[in-house]
C-alpha positions in Angstrom: 3.4 -14.7 -29.6 2.9 -17.4 -32.2 5.6 -19.6 -33.7 5.9 -17.6 -37.0 6.4 -14.4 -35.1 9.0 -16.0 -32.9 10.8 -17.5 -35.9 10.8 -14.2 -37.7 12.1 -12.4 -34.6 14.8 -15.0 -34.1 15.9 -14.7 -37.7 16.1 -11.0 -37.6 18.1 -11.2 -34.4 20.6 -13.6 -36.0 20.9 -11.4 -39.1 21.5 -8.4 -36.9 24.2 -10.2 -34.9 25.9 -11.4 -38.1 25.9 -7.8 -39.5 27.3 -6.4 -36.2 30.1 -9.0 -36.2 31.0 -8.2 -39.8 31.1 -4.4 -39.1 33.2 -5.1 -35.9 35.7 -7.2 -37.8 36.0 -4.5 -40.5 36.6 -1.8 -37.9 39.3 -4.0 -36.2 41.0 -4.5 -39.5 40.8 -0.8 -40.4 42.3 0.2 -37.1 45.0 -2.4 -37.5 45.8 -0.9 -40.9 45.8 2.6 -39.5 48.4 1.5 -36.9 50.4 -0.2 -39.5 50.4 2.9 -41.8 51.7 4.9 -38.8 54.6 2.5 -38.3 53.2 0.6 -35.3 52.5 -3.1 -35.1 48.8 -3.8 -35.9 48.2 -6.1 -33.0 48.6 -3.0 -30.7 45.3 -1.8 -31.9 43.4 -4.6 -30.3 44.7 -4.4 -26.7 42.4 -2.2 -24.6 43.9 0.9 -23.1 47.3 0.2 -24.7 45.6 0.9 -28.1 44.6 4.3 -26.7 48.2 5.0 -25.6 49.6 4.1 -29.0 46.8 5.9 -30.9 47.4 9.1 -28.9 51.2 8.7 -29.5 50.4 8.3 -33.3 48.2 11.4 -33.6 49.4 13.7 -30.8 53.0 12.7 -30.3 52.6 12.0 -26.6 51.0 8.7 -25.7 50.4 9.5 -22.0 47.8 12.2 -22.9 45.4 9.2 -23.4 44.7 9.6 -19.7 42.7 12.7 -20.6 40.2 10.3 -22.1 39.4 9.0 -18.7 38.2 12.4 -17.3 34.5 13.2 -17.9 33.8 16.2 -20.2 37.5 16.5 -20.9 37.3 13.2 -22.9 34.8 14.7 -25.3 36.9 17.8 -26.0 40.1 15.8 -26.3 38.4 13.1 -28.4 37.4 15.8 -30.9 41.0 17.2 -30.8 42.3 13.6 -31.5 39.9 13.4 -34.5 41.3 16.7 -35.9 44.9 15.5 -35.3 44.2 12.1 -36.8 42.9 13.7 -40.0 45.9 16.0 -40.2 48.3 13.2 -39.5 47.0 11.5 -42.6 46.9 14.7 -44.7 43.1 15.1 -44.6 41.2 18.3 -44.4 38.1 19.9 -42.7 35.5 17.7 -44.4 37.3 14.6 -43.3 37.5 16.0 -39.8 33.8 16.5 -39.7 33.3 13.0 -41.0 35.5 11.6 -38.2 33.5 13.5 -35.6 30.0 12.8 -37.0 30.4 9.3 -38.6 33.6 7.9 -37.0 33.1 4.3 -38.1 32.7 5.1 -41.8 35.6 7.5 -41.8 37.8 5.0 -39.9 37.1 2.5 -42.6 37.9 5.0 -45.3 41.2 5.9 -43.5 42.2 2.3 -42.9 41.3 0.9 -46.3 42.0 4.0 -48.4 45.3 5.3 -49.9 46.0 7.9 -47.2 49.6 7.9 -46.0 50.8 8.7 -42.5 52.6 12.1 -42.4 53.4 12.2 -38.7 51.7 13.6 -35.6 52.0 17.2 -36.8 50.5 16.5 -40.2 52.2 17.5 -43.5 55.5 19.3 -43.2 55.4 23.0 -44.1 58.4 24.2 -46.2 
């Protein structure tokens, strides 16, 4: 490998790392805002495992169900159920649910930075 190739590779690596850090920071802020919209303190979104407990409490009403995320296979099914409940908790429909399942980072940003309001773990109230 010559010096030009090494420099180009190094520059590309640095650019990738910078982009990854920017995306990570945006996702942290979006999750912080989601927690805040749901009436929880934002800092709770950055504590590992505790954030899963609070997130499950926000979208499912029972925080201890986060333990289901530690069981192989069950975690996939319950994770999809949480995406459905998250969308409903913020008054979103089927398209948004599909987005959360297929493109979670993008739709987390939309939910966090958008105008969606938290309606509770059961979604909008039916009269």
